[in-house]
C-alpha angles and dihedrals in degrees: 000000000000115000114222119224116235092259093050089048091052092050088049092050096044105039091162090075090069118188100018098200091049091057106033133046095182128035128173117188129185092348122175128168117192126192117185089337097311117116104223091175134036113163119163093190138343122177126188119196127225109272091007124142107212118187117210119201136170142123125295109287090022092129100260098127091041092055089052091050089052093051092048094044095247090120120032111219118242087222139007140037137276117206120190122179091354092302129108108243098165095115098036119112119242095258090056094045091052090055092056091059115278120128133184134202114192125213091260107060111245109217135137108256099199092052126078123249091258092049090051090054093047088057088060099054113123110274092032132255129230120225088248089056090049093054099037111031130065116231125228117268094245090052088053091048092051092048095048091045089056096043091048090054091057095043096252100112093106092051101060095117096044121103112246090238089073097053121107115248091257091051090050089052091053093045089052092051091044092053088050089050090052094055085062103232119178092211123038120198107200120186119208097324095178096054113125093002127135115241089261092049091048091052094050094044087055092051091049093052091047089051091050090061087078092073108010143050110234134198109192121193109203144161100186103098092195089055093047087054093052088055089058093199142128108293123207117197118211122197126172089348097308132103102239100175140011130187142072119340091253092050096051093044087061096051108110093216091052090048092050097042103039122351102046125202 
């Protein structure tokens, strides 16, 4: 008797999904992550479509960061499988997974303070650039055009010669996201992009993420419910490592389990 893989079994049990790889870019099945006997993540199934923006919310310790760690290869799951772009990436290391097209922006923007905005972008060009290359070698015109196009989209076009240390918190967030875009990932994991931003910066950040849906798939971890509403996307609620609800923001806000565990009354 032939034993079905988890993905094959999922396809068999859910025939309405049709050609899986045509519909979903990322699929997690039966994922658990355990630390010192504590089960930090317990996901039966989570599927993210191509060019979808999925918002993940939940209380501190709900497993949001652990889920991202599993997707990026930083944490090896105890059980289950992770498929990305129709390939099993469960046992790959984080460097290999990154080269396959998964990029991550942490809550604190990761940029090089002593380099200019433009030099930070050069370092993120596909194939990588060393600081020596950035300072000594002239890039190709098409690379410069692409860098400038991205920076103009996030209102950083007039800051290209400014060292990153002198940017506002919001501008540093946009630079970090821009560097991520430039590396051409298929999937972007974005951790709390609205944290510490002004209202105007938050609105622009939301517009940027929505625009990115045209060419990328995004998973956004967020706590700001006003910002989540602006994104107007499917919301997955994690609690104690499990997905306890999924739907629009209005739908999950009416879920009794979500109210009890996270939102309150």
